[in-house]
C-alpha positions, 0 to 999 in steps of 0.5 A, a space after each residue: 544738427 546733423 552729424 559732421 561725419 555722415 550728415 545723419 540727424 543727431 538724436 542721442 545725447 551724451 552729456 550737457 555740461 551747461 555753458 562756458 567760454 571756450 576752454 583756451 580763451 584765457 582772459 587778459 588782465 586788461 580785459 578782466 572787466 569785460 564780458 566773456 562769451 559763454 556758449 553751450 557745451 553739449 555733446 551728442 552721438 551719431 547712431 549711424 557712424 557712431 561719431 561722438 561730437 560737440 554741437 556747433 556753437 563756435 567757429 574754428 577761427 575764433 578758437 584757434 586764434 593769434 593768442 592761442 596759448 597751448 604750447 606743447 613744449 612745456 611738457 617734458 613728458 610730451 617732448 619725450 613722446 615726440 622724440 620716441 615717435 620720430 625714432 620709431 617712424 624713421 626706423 619702421 618706414 625707412 625715412 632718409 634725407 630724401 624723405 618729406 615729412 609734414 606735420 599738421 598742427 605742428 604747434 611750437 615745433 615740439 615734434 618737427 625739431 626731432 625730424 629736422 635734427 635727423 636731416 630730414 626735410 620737414 614742413 609744419 602746418 599750424 594755424 595759430 600765430 603764437 605757436 607758429 612763431 615759436 616753431 620758426 624760432 627753432 628754425 622750422 618751416 611753418 605755414 599758417 594755414 588750416 589744413 584741408 583738401 585745398 591746402 593739401 593741393 597747394 602744398 603738393 604743387 610746391 613739392 611737399 608730397 609726403 612720405 610721412 604725415 603726422 597729426 597728433 591730437 588734432 583730428 578731434 579739433 577740426 570742424 570739417 573732418 571730411 575735408 581734413 582727412 581728404 587733405 591727407 589722401 591728397 598730400 600723401 605719396 602713393 607709398 606714404 603713411 599718415 599717423 593720427 593720435 587722439 584720446 580714445 573714446 573707450 578710455 574717456 568713457 571708462 575713466 569718466 573723463 568728461 573734462 576732456 570735453 570742450 569746445 575746441 574738441 569737435 569730435 571724440 573718437 573711436 577706431 570704429 568712427 575713424 575707420 568709417 571716416 577714412 574709408 569715406 575720404 580715400 584712406 585705409 587704416 592698416 595698423 593701430 596701437 594703444 598709447 598712455 598719453 592723455 589718459 589713454 590714446 590711439 595711434 592710427 596708421 593710414 595709407 591711401 586706398 589707391 596706393 602701394 597698400 601695406 597689409 592690414 595688421 591684426 591689431 585693427 580688427 582686435 581694436 574694433 572688436 574691443 570697441 564692439 564688445 564695450 558697446 560703442 554701437 549701442 545707445 546704452 553705452 553712452 548713458 553712464 558719463 553724465 551721472 559720473 560727471 555729476 558725481 565728480 563735480 559734487 565730490 570736488 565741491 565737497 572737498 574744496 568747501 571742507 578745506 575752506 572750512 578747515 582753514 586750508 589753502 588749496 591752489 591748482 596746477 596746470 591751466 589746462 583746457 580740461 581743468 577749465 571744463 571741470 572748474 566751470 562745470 563745478 562752478 569753482 571760483 577763486 574763493 575755493 581755488 586761490 590760483 593756478 600755477 602754470 609753467 607756460 609764460 604765455 598763460 601767466 598773468 592771465 585768468 582762467 576763462 569763466 572762473 576768472 582764477 588767476 594764473 601764476 608762475 610755479 614759483 608761487 607754490 614755494 612762496 605760499 606753501 599751500 596745503 593742497 595742490 589740485 593737479 588739473 591735467 591729471 594725465 600729467 600727475 606723475 610729471 607734476 608730482 616729480 617737478 613739485 616734489 618740494 610740496 611734500 616738505 611742508 606736508 602739502 598734498 596733491 589732489 586729482 578730481 578725475 576719475 575719482 577724488 584722490 588726495 595723494 
């Protein structure tokens, strides 16, 4: 395989997580007897542009289909983050009722609802029918499309040249990352700004966050790689900030390289230097993740097996993609993790891909009063432990597996 960023041959492996179904391919109850598609989950590093990426085994249209079950609005933490983002962008860039905002990967309208509430005309681009319909129910205008240069040209011809384009947690999800970024250079006004948010490679490596690797994530991004990609596609990075979301993310600000260019902020060079100091341009930097993942797997299995031997009940919370990577890599099945609760009704009544662990409503926790609740989206531990504070009333305890097994 060649690098999807620069086309150089890929020769440096990061990790091999075996085979698994796509992490968001939840199994319907009426299909429980049918076989799933298991495909390799391998990640490699380009030694030319240092883009970390999955090897190609699945297509985007099969991953982001009409039954796509990730709805952003079920996380109060994420909603608050989106509302703050809108307020900050309006203030920083002087957005008004005459401005145009386009969000790529608008999901269920979790962010654009706050743009519309300020009287700013906005448009969402979202390829998954399930979430697009949820956004329309909020009164938002949504186009069910995959974004790229052609899409951008069409939207521009319809009057949607943008003052602000938002792309939260989508840059990692696109197979043709050059076409995707080229679309932003096409649709932005000469004075426009685009922001990209994505989990950053430094925190992934430092925190052994191997569970954030899954088929829907084609790329794992450093500013080093993103800057190169942007330059190749008519964009310039002019600012960057660090975020706590998803266990540690970057928000990158870009502009057209042929427009009214803003000064590049010192934070850009500071982040690039931090990545250089960490070793992102050296092969040895990438050698630590695989042994860390194996250690995490073994620690989780030891805990689950001991809990079963002691007659303790262990359940999960959060039917998240990262949890599916962890459970399938570790080979966990319902005998060790009875079920997983999730607040999203679109997931309830289905089964986790691969492990076939049932997904239930959170009310089941109060009914069964388990001894342990394994929080699979560990980045939302604070939110979950507050929502499920009653677990401590019967001496139940919360558990996370990444980066270290912790019983809280």
